[in-house]
N, C-alpha and C positions, 0 to 999 in steps of 0.2 A: 866685544861682549864676553863677560866674565861665567864661563861654566865651574861650578862646584864640582868635583869629582870625588864621590865617595871613595876613600883608600882602598877598602874591600874590590871595589870594583876595577881599580887600577890594578889589583893582585891578583885579579881571577886570571888565569890560563886563556892563552889564545887559540884558536882553531878555526880552520877554513876548509869547505869543500864546494866543489861546483860541479854541476853534470849538465850534460845534455837531456832533457827528460824526456825526448823522442825514445833515445838508444838507452839511456843509463850510461853512457860514456863517460868516462873521469875527464874531466877538464882543468880543474885545476885541486890541488889537494896540501893541507899544511895542518899539521899534530889532529888528522881527521880520526885517527882511531885513540886519542888519548879519552879516557873515561873522565867524563867533566859533569859538573851540574846541569842540569838542562833546564831548570827554571819551568815557567811557563808553558815551552815547548812541549811538556809532560801533555796537555791538555789535547795536541794532536792526536795523542792514543787513545785518552780517553775517549773522545768524538769518534776516532775510526771503530772502536769498539761498541759503541752506541749507536752508531750506522748499522753495524753488523747485525746487532741484536734486533732493530727494526727490521732490516731485510729478513731477515729469518722468523720475525713474527714472535719474538720473545716479548717484544715492547712495542707500543705506537706511538707516532708524535702527542696524539690525543690524550694517551693517559695520565690520569692526573697525580700527580706525585705530593705524598707528605712529606715536608720538611722536618728532617730531625733535629735535634739541639747540638749534634756534631757537626750538619752542615751549616746550622745557620752561626754557630761558634767560629766559623774559620776566619783566620786573619784576610786583610786587604789584599787585592782586591777583590770587593764584592758587589753583590748586587743588591744586598739590604736583608735575605730573606729572614723570616721568621720561625722560630719552632713551632710545629703544629700548623703552619701555613700549607695551603694545596694549591699547585699550580703546573699547569700542564708542561707536559715534558718538552714539546717544540720551545719553549720560551726558556728553558733552563739551557737546551742545545745552543741557542741564540746568544745568553749571555755567555757562556764559554767561549764559545768561538770568536765573538765579537769584541765583547768586553774583556775576555779572560778572569774572569768572577770564581772565584776559590770556593763559595758557596754552593755556586750552581754545578761547578766541576763534583764534588764530592754529594751532593744530592744526584747527580746522575750516575755516580757509581754504586751509591746504596738503591738507586731504583734498578738497578740490571742484576747486582749479585748479593742484596741485603746488607752487606757490609763493605766499609771501603777497602778494609784489608784482604777482602777475598775477590774484592773486584782489582786491586792492585796485583795479585796473582795473575788473574786472567789477562789483565794488561802485558804482564811479563812474559806469559804463554803465548801470545797472539806476536810480541816482538819476535820470540825465538823464531815463530814461525814465518815472518815477514824476512829473516834472515838478518833480524837486528841481535848480532849475536852477543854485542857487549854492551847490552842494556837490561837493566832492571829496576821495576818499578815499585816503589812503597806507598805511595799515594795517588789521588786523581786529579790533584791540584799543580803539583810540581814546588812547592815550598820546601825548603831544605831539608833533607831526612838522611840518616845515615845508609847507606847503602841505595840511593837513590841518584843512579848515574845513567850517563848516554855517553853517546860520542856525535860527534859532525857527520861524520857516515852515514851512521844507523838514521839522525834524524832526517838527512836528506832524503834516504831510503823511505822513511814513513812520508815525507812530502809526496814525494812520486806516487805512492800507493793512495793516498787518500784522494790527487787528482784521477788518476784511472781508476780505482775501484769503485770509488764513489762520486763521480761527474754529477748525480742529481742534487748532492749536498754540496758540491767545492764552492758553488757560488756566497755561500755563507762567509768566507774569509775575505771577499773583496769588497762588500757591504761597508760603507761609510759610519753609516747609523743602522739600528736595527730596533723591533720595537719587542723588548725581554717582556712583555707582562706586566710587570710592576710600574716599568717607566721605559722611556727611550733612551738607549746605551749608542754610547760612541767608539769605534774600533779603534783599539792600542794602535794600531799599524797604519792610522789615516794617513798620515806624515808621509811615509814612503809611498803608500798608494798613490798618493796628489803630485808627489812628485817626480816618481820614474816611470817613464813612458813604457806602457804594455805590462805593469804590475796588478797581479789580482790575488795577491795572497803573499805567505801564508799565515805565520803566526810569530809574536814576540814573545820575549821572556826577559824577567829580571828579578834576580836575588842577590843579595850582597856577595854569596859564596861562587853565583854563576856569571856576574857582569851582566851586560847588556847582549841578550842572544836574539838571533832571528833568523829564519827559515824562509827565503822570498821566493815567487817563482814569477816569471814575467814571459811574455810572447811576443814577438815580433814576425810578422809574416809567417812563414812556417814553422819556425823555431821555436822552440820552449826552452828556457833555461830555469834549473833551481840552483840556490847558493845558500849556503849556511854560514854563519859566524858564531861562534862560543865567546865569551869576554870580552867585548867590546867596552869600553870605556864611559861613552854615554851614550845617549841616543842618538845625537847628531853624527856622533863619530861612528858610531855602528852604522846607520844609514849611508853614510858616505861610504864605507868600506864594502858594503853589500852592492851599493850602484855601482862601484869600481869591478868587484868579480863577476855581477851580470855583466857591464859591458865585455869583461875579457872571455867570458862564455859567448857571447855573440858574435865575438870575432874568431872566437876558434870552432864554433859551429859549422859543419858544412850546412849549406842552404836545402840542402836536400838529403832527405833519410828517411830510409822505412821506419816505423814505428814498432818497436818490439816493444808491446806492452807487457808489464809484469805481471806473473800469474798471482792469484788471488790464494790465500791461506786456504787450506783445509779446513772446513769449518766442524769443529767437535762441539756436540750440543754439552754446554756447562751442565754438571748435577745440580737437582734443583735444590737451593737452600732449605736450611731449615726455617720457617718465617713464624715468629712470635705473633698470636694473635693482636691486634689491634696496632701494630706497626706495618702502613701502610706504606711506608717510602720504598719497602720491597715491593720488587715484581717479578713474575714468574720469571725464571731463566732455564728452561729446559724445556724440551718439546711437549707438546699437550699440556696437562694442567699440573699446576702447582697443587700440592693439600697443604692444608693450611694448620699446623697442629698446634692446638690450643693448650694441651698439656700432655706429658708421659702417659702411657697406657699402661696399667698397671694390672688390668684383670681382662680374661677375655670373657664374656657372657655366653653362656650357651642357652639357645632358645628353650622356652617352654614346652614341656610334654604336655600333648594332648590330653585334655580331661576325659576320663573312663565313662562311658555310658553305663547307668544302672538300671535294670527293669522295674524297679518301684519308682522309679521319677514320675510324678503325675505328669507332667508336659509329656516327656517322651511315651508315656504310656497312651494317653488321649492320641498322639501323633502318629502312633503305630496303629490303632483303633480306626482312624480315619481314613489311613494309607490302606490296611486293608479292607475294608469298606469298600472304598473306591476301586481296589482290584477286583473283587467280588462283581461289583455292577459293569465293570467293563467285561468281564467275562462270561457274564451272564446276556448284555448286549449282544456279543459276537456268536454265543449260542443260538440265540432268537434269528440273527438275522442269517445264519446258513443252515437254518431247519428247513428246508424243502421237501415239500410230499416226494412220495415215489412215483405218484401220477403226473407229477410236473415234470418230473424228468424223464417219464416213459415216452417212446415214441407216438405218436399219433398212427391209429389204425387204419391201414390201406382200405380203399373202397372195396365192398364185394361185389367184382365184376369177374364175369368169364370170359378165358383168353378167345372163346368162340363169337365174343359181342366187338372185340376190340378191332378197329380197321387196320386193313393193311396197307403201308404207305410206301411208294416205291418212290427210291431216290431220283432227282433229275440227273439224265445225264449231262458232263462236261462240253460245254460249246466247242465245235472243232475250233471256229475262229479265236481261240481265248489266248493272249498274249501272256507267256509266263515271263516274271521278273527271273532276271539272273541272279546268280548268288554270289558273282565275282564282284568284289567293291570298284565301283569306279575310280580312277585314279584324279585327286583333285589337281585344279591348274595351279601353277607354280605362285609363291604369294611374294611379292615384293616389299619387303622392312624398312623402313625410310626413317633414320633418327637422326636428331638434331639438337647439338649440345644445347643445354640453357645457357643463357648469358645473364641471368639474375638469380634464379631461385637454387640452381644447382650448386654444389659443392666441388666445383672445380676451378674456383680462382683461388688465388694464394698471392702472397706478401714476401717481399725479400727486403732483407735488413743489412744488405753489405757483401761486399766482395773482400775476401781477406787472403793471406797469402800462405797458408796451411789449411788444412783439412780440419786440423784439431782445433785452432783458432775459432772457424765458422761454426763448429760444433758447439765451443764455449759459448758464442754468442748466441747459438740457438736456444741453449739451455737457460741462458740467464733471462733473454726475453720472454721465452716461456714463464717462466717463475714470475716474473715481473709483470706479465700481462695474461695471468691464467682467465681472467673473465670473459677474453674475446677468443684467445687460443686454446683454448681446453679442446681437446680433441681433435686438433690438426696435427700434419703428418710434418716432422722435420726431415728436410730433406738438404744434402749439401750436394752442390751439382758443381763438377769441376768445368771450369773454362782456361782457354788459351793464357788468359792474365791473372788466376786466381781461383779463388773455391768460393762460389755463391751460397748463401746462406738465406734458406727460404720455408717459408710455412704453406703446406698447399691443405687441398681438400676444404675450402672455405665458400661458403656463398660470399656472393659479391659485398652485400650489407656488411657482412661480419670483417671483411678483408679489408674495406672502406672503413668501420670503425676501428680496428687494431691497428691500420696505419695513423689515422687521425692523432688516436693517445699516445702513440710512440712517437708521432713528430713532436707531440708536445712538451715529452720529455727530451727533444733534441737528440732522437734516436732517429739515424737514418732508415726510410722503408719507401718501397712504393709498391702498387699492386699488381700483379701478373694475371692477366687474362686468362681465358679457357684455351684461346690458341697458344 
């Protein structure tokens, strides 16, 4: 079989990096810190920032995006978006992750930050926060641009963060096909996904300057390996090399290892962009509401003074006279109601009788056998109070969302879960309980129904959860 290899692809520098995803331990490295063109591996960071924005409420999957001419005119690979077209953000995410569509990636960047340049700066800042110290982004899609560089080590770090930080979205990278709104699209990595056992992502990339790149993740048993290759000479040779590196990783990685999940970067809400009215491709990127500025404010209008009341105004004069008449009538009614004669208030005269005519009444003596009541209070008998813990309506149920090796990790999981499931866990008590084998992350103070609903909702998102009874 004759394979035509672009000369520029042959000349692209080679780099490789392999880690144990559970611990982050390096299993193989070659030219891992050399700055190279990442090509469409860039979209891993584009999607990471989008997932971050969704998680923090800057935008939602159902937000309708208006496509700009800049996004519509991107070079292939493309979804085929048209300027002025409206499409939900969820379809842009699928097209960027599965088909590696450049127009979808640009539209995502503009939806989050207003412009692609502003979004690229946010991508770079996020990369620095993740520890990708030798990476700089200039666009959202990965087409070759001056200064748009990364390394095999940095892209492997990003792949590991995508797996651990946003597991609810990670399945996108393993889909062979997906509905992108306009049409069904196929995964650019489908050949490797089909050929390598345990493979479930992550992202391919190709430009002349970069060669054939791939960040791949695979799991076998309890082991998960992430391998990255830059500068492959063809799709077939690149896939073969990545398979070789993953095999090497599975041989060198221990069968059992404690998972050391990487820390999420500190989220700093970006400043709200100045959005030109009519450009619906931009979405709020800060906390709260974004004010859409239609034009620059040139003057500050003062409120109009209250009009002065003149006595000669016939309407005001008539109103004053009517009010005066009403006041006089009220006062007259009060006077009449309070006009009570002296004779009515005077006490009635006593009947004219003489003391000699009044009978003298002697009071009856008290019986000798009368029993008087004691003034000393009689002590009440002791009362026994019986209480019973409610097993349904009382707020003495809870849920457990896992056991972790440290208190810090348990508290992080509690906070993350509370933010993601506010509708059922709002008002509950987060409690970390130390056990001999770790730290339990619990939510307490729930009714049985709320605890059951919260667990079912969390389990639907593949989050470990079980109920804790009143006992």
